[in-house]
N, C-alpha and C positions, 0 to 999 in steps of 0.2 A: 234090543234093536228091532225095529219094524222092517220086515222084508218088502221093500217097495218093488223090487224087480219082478216078483211073482204076484203082485197085487193088482186088483182091478181098482182104478182110482177114478173118482168123480170129482171134478173141479167146477164148482159153481162160480159163475163169473169168469169162466176160462177163456172167453172170447174178448175180455176187456183188457185194459192197459196192463195191470198187474197179472191178470190171468194168463195172458199169452206168454209172459215171461216165465211164469210158473210151469206152464205146459212144456215150454222149451227145456226148462231145467229138469223136469220129470223125464222127458225123453232121453236125456243124458244118463239117467239112472236105469232106463230100460224096462219100465213096467209093461206088462203084457197087454194092458188095455187102459186107455184114458178116455173117459166119457165127459163131454162138456154139454150140459143141458142149455139150450138156447131159449131166450125169453119168449120168442114167438111160438114155441111149441110147449114150453114148460114154464108156466107162470109160478115162480117160487113164492109168491105172496099168498098162494092158495094151497090148501091141503091136497087137492087133486093134482096140481102141478108138481108138487113135491113127490107125491106118491108115484106118478108116472116117471119122474126122473130116477127114483130108486128102482122101479121096475126095469127100466132100460139099462141103467148103469150097473146094477147089481154090485155095488162097491164093497171093497174091503177097507178102503180108505176114502174119507170125504175131506176135501179141502174147501172150506166155505169162504169164498172171496166175494160173492155177489153182494152188492150194496147199492143203495141210492145215495150218492155223494155229491158234494159241490163245495165251492169256496164260501167265504163269509156271506156274500150276497145271496147265493142260493139257499144257504141255511136260514137266513133271516126271512126269506120269502116262503119257505116250505117246512116250517118246524113240525107241523102235524104229520105231513106226508113222510118226512124223513124219519120221524119216530116210528110211526105205524108200520111202514113197509119194511124197514130194517129189522124191527122187532119180530114181525110176523114171519119173515123169511127164516130168521135164525131159530126162533123158538120151535116152529113146526118142523124144521129140518132136524134139529137135535132129537125131538120126540120120535120122528120117523126112524132116525138112525138107531135109537134105543129099541124101538119095536122090532127092528130087523136084525138086531144083534151085530151091527157093523163094528168091526174090531177097533177102528180108530177114526177119530174126527179131529181135524185141525180147524179152529175158528180164528179168523182174522178180525181182531178188534180195531180200536182206533186210539190214537193219542188224544183225541178230543174227549175221552173218558176221564182224563185226569182233572183234578180240581183246578180252578182258575189260578190260584196262587200257590201252586205246588213248588216247593223249594227246588232250585235247579242244581244238578241235573235230576230229572224225574226218576224216582226209584219206585219199583212196583209196590213196595210196602206203603207208599203214600197214596195209593189209588183211591182210598175211601176217606181221605182226610178233608173233604170239602166238596162243594158243588162245582160242576164244570163251568167254563166260560159261557156266558149266557147265549151268545149268538149261535153256538153249535151244541148246546147242552142236550136238546132232544135227541139228536143223532148220537152223541156220545153216550148218553144214558141207555138208549136202545141197544147199543153194542155191549155196554157194560152188563146188561141183564143176561147176555149170553155167557159171560164169565160166571155169573151166579148159577145159571142153569147147568152149565158144564160141570161145575164143582158139585152141585147137588146131585146130578146124575152119576158122577163118579162115586160119591158117598153112598147113594142108595143102591145103584145098579152095577157098580164096578166098571162103568164106561171109561175108556181111555180118551178123554177129551182134553186137548191142548189149546191154550188161549195165548195168541201172540198179539203184541201191540206195536205195530210199525209206526215210525214217525212219518212226516210228510214225504211222499214219494215224488220222484221226477224221472224223466228219461224219454227216449224216443218212443213215439206212439202214444204219448199222453193226450189228454183231452184239452184242446186249444180253443174250445168254444168260450167266448168271453162271458157268456151268461152263467156258465156252470163250472168253469175251470178253476183250478187252484192257482196259487200265486206264481210259481215259476212259469208254467205255460202261458198264463195271462200276461205276464210281463214280457216274455219272449215275443209273443205275437204283437203286443202293443208296440214294442220297440222296432221290430222289423217292419210292421205296417207303416209306422211313422217314418222310418228311414227311407223306405222305398217310395213313399208318397211325398217325401221332402217336407214333411210337417215339422214345424219348429219346436214342438213340445209334446210331452205325454203327461197325462194326469194319472196320479197314483193315489190309492186310498190311504188314509191315515197319516201318521206323523213320521213313520219310518223307524220309530224307536223300538217297536216290538221285535223280538228275536224268534228265530225258527231254526230247526235242524232239518236236513234233507238227506234222504237215503235213495241211492240210485236203484232203479227198478230191478235190474238184474241181481244186485246184491240182496234186495228184499226177497226175490224168488229163491236165491240160494239159502237164505235163512229159513224160509218156510219149509223147503224140502229137507234141509238138515233136521229141523225140529220134527217133521213127520217121521223121519227115519230113526232119530237118536233120542228124542225127548218124550217122556211119558209121565211128567209130573203134573200136579194140580195147580201149581203156582203160575200166574201169568208171567209172560216174558217179553221184555222190550226188544224190538229190533231197531237198532239205530246205529249212529256213527259216534256220537258223543261230541259233535262239533256244533257250536252255536254261532249264528250269524244274524245281525240285525237286518231288518227289511231294507233299511237305507243302504247298508253295505251290499246286500243282494242286488238292489236296483243298480247301484254303481257298477257292479260286476257285469250284469247283463247288458247294460248300456255299452260298456267297453267291448264285450265279446261280440255284440251284434253290430257294432260300428255306428250306432245312433249318436249323432252329435248335437242334438237339440237339448232343450231345457226339460228338467223333471219338475213338475208342479205337484205339490203334496196337497191333497184335499183333506184337510183336518176335520171336516164335518163328517167324514166316514170313519167307522170304527177300526181300531188296530187289531181287535180280537184279543186272544190271550196274551198277556204282557211278555212272557218269556216261555220258550219251549225247546228243551233239549233233553234227551234221555240218557240215563245211565245204562250202557249196553253190556255191563259186566256179567249179568246173569246169563245172557245168551252165550257169551264166550265161555263161561264156566260150565254151563249145563250141556251144551251141544256144539261147542267150538266155532260159533259164528263170529266172524270179524269182517266188517265191510271192507271191500278192496278198492273201490273206485274213488280216486281223488275228485273233489268237488268240481273244480274247473274243467277237468276232463269230461265229467258227466254232463256239465252244462254245455260244453262245446258239442258233444254228440247230440244233445237234445236240440240245440240251435240248428246244427247241420241237417238233422232229420226233418225239422220243420221247414227249412228252406228247400230241401229236396222234395218234400211233399207238395210244395207249391210251385215246383219247377224253376226255382230261383237259381240253383247251382247244380252242377254235376255231382256225381257220387264221390265224396271225399272220405268216406269211412275207411 
């Protein structure tokens, strides 16, 4: 068991959506020092930026959340950037942690690393059985290389590097920018904007046939902190719920919860992305006791209410 309470912890991406939830969860554990390097002063794509972050943070534990991410559209428009920047951040960070003898590193990977046609539910042993879905393959492969690097450094240097693979996240504080957001915040914003503007329809990408799984952000944070404290194995570990929902069902649920009463128009010229996506969460349960706690509709309602509050549309109902 890793002693988080007395550790100095560095959380890259700690000011982001997932990062803020992880920092809140860490504070419940009571570490003596949590350092969050900010991009304006620590450019983690560069060796100098990473070195300065380690100088200031002096970590015993690194949780690497920082990433350049987005939905299908952003991945299609930025494949080179998403590959290069995610790879450079992670590869240099792990090397610096090795040089400085950091006792433990937790790397957050991505479900996009799985092969396009992985049997459902995705099991960690299937990670290398094919090429990822094309629209997000560069991002997924960049993250997957950090699994290879972590296992190689464990083998050669004895580093305790843990690799976690969360499914799609959602929750209050998510990115609602329509250019770069993922599916839930994009749909929530689209439906609320249409509802309030009294628009009679919304356009949604694809056919609705693809399926996804979604993990509430606070549950993900709990899984990450549990792994940091209790898991020290080389095997990658899924963080998920084990619940699959089609995009069509998701849209229908968000339409109902937001109160949008117009038409949903499916743009079949746009890609669905990976056909199916849901994880087998049993390894996380067995290795460090992680089981997600938030019912899906409860999490969706909290997300919708947060977005409405952030726009001043309703009072605080939390």
